[in-house]
N, C-alpha and C positions, 0 to 999 in steps of 0.2 A: 890456616883458618883465620878469617878476619875477626878482629876484636869487636864484640857487640856489648852494648851496655845500655840499659834503660832502667828507670826508677818507677816503682809502684808504691804510692803512699798508702799507709794503713792496710797493707795486704798480707802481713805476716800471720800465718795460722796459729802461731804460739802466743805472740804478744800484741798483735795488731799494729806493729811498727812498720817503718818504711823498708821495702824489699828492693834490692838492686838485682837485676837480671844481667849476668855477664858471662863471659866464657874465658877459658884458658886452654892450654894444650890438650886437656883431657875431655873437653866438651863444655856445654852450657850448664849453668846452675843459678839458683836463687839464693841470695844471702841477705838476712835481716841485719840492718845496721844497728839495731837496738839490742837484740838478745843473742845474736850470733847464729840463729837458725840457718841451716844450709840444706838444700835439696837439689839433687841432680835433675836435669831436665832431659826427657827423651830426645833422641835425634830429630824426630818429626817436629817437636816444639821448637828446637833450635833453628831448623830451616825456616819455619813460619816466622819466627822473630827476625831472622836475617832479612827475609823478603819484605817484611813490614818496615824495617828500618831503612832498607834500600829505597823503598817507594817513598818514604817520608823525606829522606835526604835528597832524593832526586827532584823534589819539588821545592827548590830553594826559594827563599824570599828575596825580592829585589828591593833595593833602597829607593825611597821616593824622593 
């Protein structure tokens, strides 16, 4: 499984802090950097996130 990681600022449902979406060998999950809130993500959400990251990284910026 490829490593995924993205950051959502002010999206924690418990404290309103920054949430990092990442994955490990068990699947994808959200983790708040401020309060430690953790929520597992369904497999469908993980596939959608991986596709979005792949589309975003496929459109690399070129140096001017």
